[in-house]
C-alpha positions in Angstrom: -2.3 -16.2 5.0 -3.0 -12.6 4.2 -6.4 -11.0 4.5 -7.9 -7.7 3.4 -10.0 -6.0 6.2 -12.1 -3.4 4.4 -13.6 -0.6 6.5 -17.1 0.1 5.2 -18.6 3.5 6.2 -22.0 5.0 5.4 -21.6 8.6 6.7 -19.5 11.6 5.8 -16.6 12.5 8.0 -13.5 10.9 9.4 -12.9 9.1 12.6 -13.4 11.3 15.7 -10.6 11.6 18.3 -11.9 8.7 20.4 -12.2 6.4 17.3 -8.7 7.5 16.1 -7.2 6.7 19.5 -8.9 3.2 19.5 -7.6 2.6 16.0 -4.1 3.5 17.0 -4.2 1.0 19.9 -5.5 -1.7 17.6 -2.8 -0.9 15.0 -0.1 -1.1 17.8 -1.5 -4.5 18.8 -1.5 -5.8 15.3 2.2 -4.7 14.9 3.2 -6.2 18.3 1.5 -9.5 17.6 3.0 -9.9 14.1 -0.3 -9.5 12.2 0.4 -6.1 10.7 1.2 -5.9 7.0 -0.1 -2.5 5.9 -3.1 -0.2 6.6 -4.5 3.1 5.5 -7.4 5.4 5.5 -8.8 6.6 2.2 -10.1 9.9 0.9 -13.8 10.5 0.5 -15.5 9.0 -2.6 -16.0 12.5 -4.1 -12.2 12.6 -4.5 -12.1 9.4 -6.5 -11.2 9.1 -10.2 -12.1 6.0 -12.2 -10.1 5.0 -15.3 -11.6 2.5 -17.8 -9.1 1.5 -20.4 -11.0 -1.5 -21.8 -11.9 0.1 -25.0 -10.0 1.9 -27.7 -8.9 4.7 -25.4 -8.9 5.4 -21.7 -12.1 7.0 -20.2 -11.4 9.0 -17.1 -14.4 9.8 -14.9 -14.4 11.9 -11.7 -16.2 10.5 -8.7 -16.7 7.0 -7.3 -17.0 3.9 -9.4 -20.4 3.1 -7.8 -23.0 5.5 -6.4 -23.7 4.0 -3.0 -24.5 5.0 0.5 -21.6 2.8 1.8 -18.0 3.2 0.7 -14.6 1.9 1.4 -13.1 4.3 4.1 -9.9 2.4 4.8 -8.3 -1.0 5.1 -5.9 -3.2 6.9 -3.9 -6.0 5.3 -3.1 -8.5 8.0 -1.3 -11.8 8.3 -3.3 -14.5 10.2 -2.9 -18.3 10.4 -6.5 -18.9 9.4 -9.9 -17.3 8.8 -11.0 -17.7 12.4 -8.2 -15.5 13.6 -8.8 -13.0 10.8 -12.5 -12.8 11.8 -11.5 -12.2 15.4 -9.1 -9.4 14.4 -11.8 -7.9 12.1 -14.2 -7.8 15.0 -11.7 -6.0 17.1 -11.0 -3.6 14.2 -14.7 -2.9 13.7 -15.0 -2.1 17.4 -12.0 0.2 17.3 -13.1 2.2 14.3 -16.8 2.0 15.0 -17.6 0.8 11.4 -18.4 -2.4 9.6 -15.4 -4.4 8.4 -15.4 -6.9 5.5 -12.9 -9.8 5.5 -11.5 -11.2 2.3 -8.6 -13.6 1.8 -6.0 -12.9 -0.8 -5.7 -15.6 -3.4 -2.9 -18.1 -2.7 -0.2 -18.1 -5.4 
């Protein structure tokens, strides 16, 4: 099963050198153990653009969808046999990046 591990951050700035090194080690382990699907860091919320095309025409708004102290700073998509393994990996990812990590399963097809 695949899981989204969302990195939640509440400060400005990117990972420092020690955090980045720990993230690299964690990423290497995910790849070596066959859990890696995809991962990436995201730009700051101020660089976001929201598009709402539910009405008669698209409305484009600069800035984040929500005004919040916390924001999505990055993510991993992993393959894990069950939620327990996904939670263990999320705990390791949280330690590596020094941020909170939210775990959500992808819906089964």
